[in-house]
C-alpha positions, 0 to 999 in steps of 0.5 A: 318735274318728270322731265327734270328728273329724266335729265338728271338721270341721263346726266348721271348715266353719261357721267357714269359711262365716262367714268367707266371709260376713263377707268378702262383707259386709265388703269392698266395691270402690267404682268411681271414679265412686261413693262410699259414705256409711257409717253406723255404728250409725246415725251417719254416719262419712263417705264412702268410696271409691274402691277397696277398702272394709272395713265391719263386718258388721251394724254398718256400713251403706253408701249408694251415691251416683253422682257422674256427671252425670245427666239426668232428664226432666220430663214435659209440664206445663201452665203459664199465661203472663203473658197467661193463655195455657195452654201445655204444656212439657217439659224435661230437666235435668242434675245432678251430685252434688258432696257425697255426704253432703249428698245422703244426709243432707239429703233423703230422695228427691232425684230426687222432690224435685228433680222437684217443685221443677223443676215449680213453678219452671217454672210460676213462670218461665212465669207471668212471661213473655208467650206470644210471649216463651215461644216466642222466648226459650228460652235465657232460660227455660233460664237462669232454670230452671237458676239457680232449681233450682241455688239449691234443690239446692245445699244437697242437695250437687247442682249443676244443670249444664244445663236444656234445654226440649225441646218447647213446645206452644201452644194450638190457636188459637195454633198456627193463628194462627202458621201463618197468620202464617208463611204470610203472612210467606212470601208477603210474602218471595216478593213482595218477592223477586219485586219485587226481581228485577224491579227488578234486571232492569229496572236491568240492562236499562237499564244495558245499553241505556245501555252500548250507547248509549255504545258506539254513540256512541263508534263514531259518534264514531270513524267521524266522526273517521276520515271527517274525517281522510280528508276532511282528507287528501284536501283536503290532497292535492287542494290540493297537486296543484292547486298544481302544475297550470298555467292551461292544464290547468285550462282543458282540464279545463273544456272536457272537462267541457263536452264530457261535459255536451253528450252529453245532448241535454236539457242546457242550457248557460249560459256565463259571461262569463269563458268568452270571455276563457278561450277567448282566453287559451287560443288565445293560449297555443297560438299562442305555443307554436307560434311557439316 
């Protein structure tokens, strides 16, 4: 009886172990970003996921496919430009699987195949562009590479989303020529900047002098106008006062002036002919005032 019980327990343990192994191989949990391409007895029955997937052990075989966007590096490749200049280029390309079944069924090693296509495509694109164009038209080269890669990989269920050239290394002599050209360009810009500054400074100085001359002329004009107005007012005042002075006052002022002039011994007097008549009129008026 004991041997029978032990046999039953062993049988139950074996069955439990087989069941656990069955569950571990039959049940798969597929993340949202993955798909399982299932083959049953060698025939593809489609993609499965995400979530809990049940496979038949020893009958079903599953291949994982990642749906997330991936990035791969193409090592530096030496290409010949249209003007026969060797140039080294490396770039990154980004892709995303949109058809898991074609990715598994249509190509054996997708990444290796894509790398070979990227290398040959790069050489073909660079071979049709001059060296100066390669150095200055990265966006154009990126677009051409992405378009050609996408045309090839589309049948594999893969979409090339972007291509970015990371580094372009021209030949040594071309680098030296570019450095000399860059130095000459910097010197030219420095000279142009200096000459522009000198010209602007000269223009500013000339403009300042012109403004100063204008201001000075305006000031002199205002001063002359003020002097003229002062002279005009003085003349008007003198004329107004002179109209109120009688003949006797003028004669007395004339005599006072002669008296002042006679104070200098070196003064010579020249009496006009009207002096006698002025003196006679003055004496006559004085006599008339006395008689009155």
